[in-house]
C-alpha positions, 0 to 999 in steps of 0.5 A: 798390420793392415785393417783386415788383420786389425779387425780380426784382432779387435773382434777376437780381443772383444771376446776375450775382454768379455770373458776376462774383464767386462763387468769385473773388478780386480784388486791388485795387492802389492808389497808395502801394503799398496793396492789398486782396485780397478773395474772394466766396462764396455766403454773402456774397450775402444780406447785400449785398441787405439783405433779411431772411429765414429762409433761410440765406445759402447757401439764399437764394443758391441759391434766388435763382440757381435762380429759386426765391426767393419774395416770402414768403422776403424782407422789407424792413428797417424802417430803409429800408436794404434799398431803398437796397442793392437800388438800387445792388446791380447796379452794385456787382456789377460792382465790377471795372469801377466801382471807382476808390477804396479806403480805410479806413472812417471811424466819425466820426459816429453813423451810421457808428458803427452800421456794422461794416465795415473797408475800402471799394472804390467810387466817388463814387456807391456802394461795397462794404464788406469785413471781415477773414475769420476764419483767412484773409488775405482780406477778404470783402464785408459791405455796399454803401453808396450814398455817396461813398467820399471822404466816408466813408473816413479814407484815400482811395487811387486804384485803379491796377489790379484783378486777378482769379483763381479762388480755387483758382488761385495766380496772378492774371490 
């Protein structure tokens, strides 16, 4: 993937993020009575892309959403994770449709030990990682992974239903 195609994908993904996730809470309910409540803000989008940039997370998202992001604003990480994340980003932005399993992230090998995430939601092809937000009861997204969720979680729970609401609303649909 070159910078030009990455830029187009990021801009399109920002628009999808705006429609599907921005300022929304999602409640994932799994078997065994387990649940995970997450929320999405503009500052979370940049990290999901895996790009390096001098722009703040909010400015990065705003520029992408307004189609003002340029190739000079982005760089790929040398470890190859940017391309991996970008290849699955569009699918993960439809998390409410593609997620079948949730679990606790396993740090059972060297690769996993380098990633700091707590909970995963996804399927056998890719998943999104979440960490607890400071001073909040919610988790926030901090990564997307191209991996079978069953292989990188300590617990594996089938998602039974997913509820959505705007952050300012009190009741889920």
